[in-house]
N, C-alpha and C positions, 0 to 999 in steps of 0.2 A: 327350831326351837336352840335358842345359845342361854348361856346363864351368863349375865353380865355381873361381876363381883364390884363393887363400888366401895373408896373410901368413904368415910365420914364427909370429908368435903364432895364429893361427887354425889352421895345420897342427897346432900344439902342442894346442891346446884342442880338436881334432876328432881328434886322433891318427890322423891321413892321411897319406898319403907322397905327393907329385907324380907322375902319371903322366908317362911319355917322351914316348909319344907320342900327338899329341892330332887329333883330327880337328874336322870343323863341328860346332856345337851346331844341335839341328834346330827350336829352340823363335825363335819370333820375336824374342823378346827378347836372344836370346843369351848371350853370356857373361857371369857375376854375381863379383863380388871383395868378400871378405869379411875381414874384423881385428876383432879382440877389444879393448876398451878399458875404462877404470874410470871410472863418473861416481858421484859421493855413495858412495863406499866400495864400490860394487855392479859386479861384471864384467857385461858385456855385449856382444853381436856384431853388428856391423853388415853389411847385406847390400847391396850397391849396384850396379844393373844399370849396365853398359856405354854402352848405347846409348842410354837416356834420364837416367842418374844416379838413379832411383827410389831412396831408402835406404829400408831396411825394419831396426828394431832391436829386438832381443831380449833379455830378462836370460837369462842362463846357469843363473841360480842353482837349483839342484837337477835340472840336467841333465845325464848321464852321458855319455852314448855321443854319437856325431855323428850316428845316425837320430835321437834325439829332438832334436836341433839342428836338423836340416833339416825335420824333420815341421814346429817349431813356424815355421820359418822361412816353410815354403808356408801355412802355417794363418794367420800375419800378413800373406802374400802376399795372398791369398784376401781379406781382411778388407780391407785396404788398396784392392782392385779395387771391392771393394763400397762404400767411401769415398769412391770417385772417382767412384760412381753410374755405373757403367760396365754393361751387359748382361752377365749371367751366360755367354751365348752366345758372347759374344766373347772369353773369357777363361779359362773350364773347360776348352778343347783345348790352352791355355797349358801351364795348372798341369796338366793328364794327362802332358804333355811333358817334365814335370820330373821323372817317378816316376824317372828314370836319370841320375846325376850321375858326374862326371869329374871329378878334383880334382887342381889346378898350380900352379905357382907363379904369382908375380904377372908380368903383362908389362906392363900399361900405368901409366907413371907418372903421367900426365894423371889416369887413374882416382883414383891412390892419393891425389896432391893435392886431389880433390876430397872423398874420402871422409875426409878429413884435415880439412878446412874443416868437413864435416857435422858430423865430432867433435865439433869443438870448437864448433859452435853448438848443439851437442846437451850440453854440458855447461852453456854460457852459460845457457841454455834452462830448464835445469834448477833450476842454483843463481839467478839471479836472478828468474826468472819465477814457479819453483816446480811447472811442467811434469813430470809423472813421466815417468820414461825411456822405457817401454815403453808410453807410453798412444795413443791414436788421438791426442788432440790435438797429443802430439809429432810424428807422422806430420803429420800435416797442417801443422804449422811448418815441418818438414826439407823437405817436397815441394813449397812453394812459393817454395822459395829459390831466386834466378836464380842459375847457375852460367856461371863463362865459357866452361867444357869444351864446355855446353850450346849456345854462342851467346847466352846469358843469357836462354833460355827456362825455363819450370818444366819440372818432371820431368811434373806432371800432365797438362801440354800434350803432351808429348811422345810418352806414354803412350798417351792418346788419340787422337793421331796412327797411332801405331801397330797400334792397337787399331782402327782404323777399318777397316771391308769391304771 
């Protein structure tokens, strides 16, 4: 089980109500945050992990339900782990634990600030470098950004540390 902290825009897109009482997440990665944004006149959702600031960006075009959006998020997370060349036996248990989700309001302003920085970098990379927003190239670009909230470590380094046996 993991907790997905959603901005108001994301709650509206997912059509969910935040839970009143929250329990602790059962995944190593812990909580995730999500927001909706527009880039190149298209709607996207960004998911950012609280512990590593690992960003996952998906296009929401054609996705009608929260189930569809969350399923695509988990597929992209799987692909992200493969791009990071992590062994499947390390990250598959994590993905299996993510079958249950609890929705909550955002509670960490630092994560929101980092997420907004990542969104700005996404728009810049798309507009000026021509990188497709939800492509593997964009993931590699975004996951290599050192952020202050991470102690200026890259999210890829923190993911590798977190999944170390």
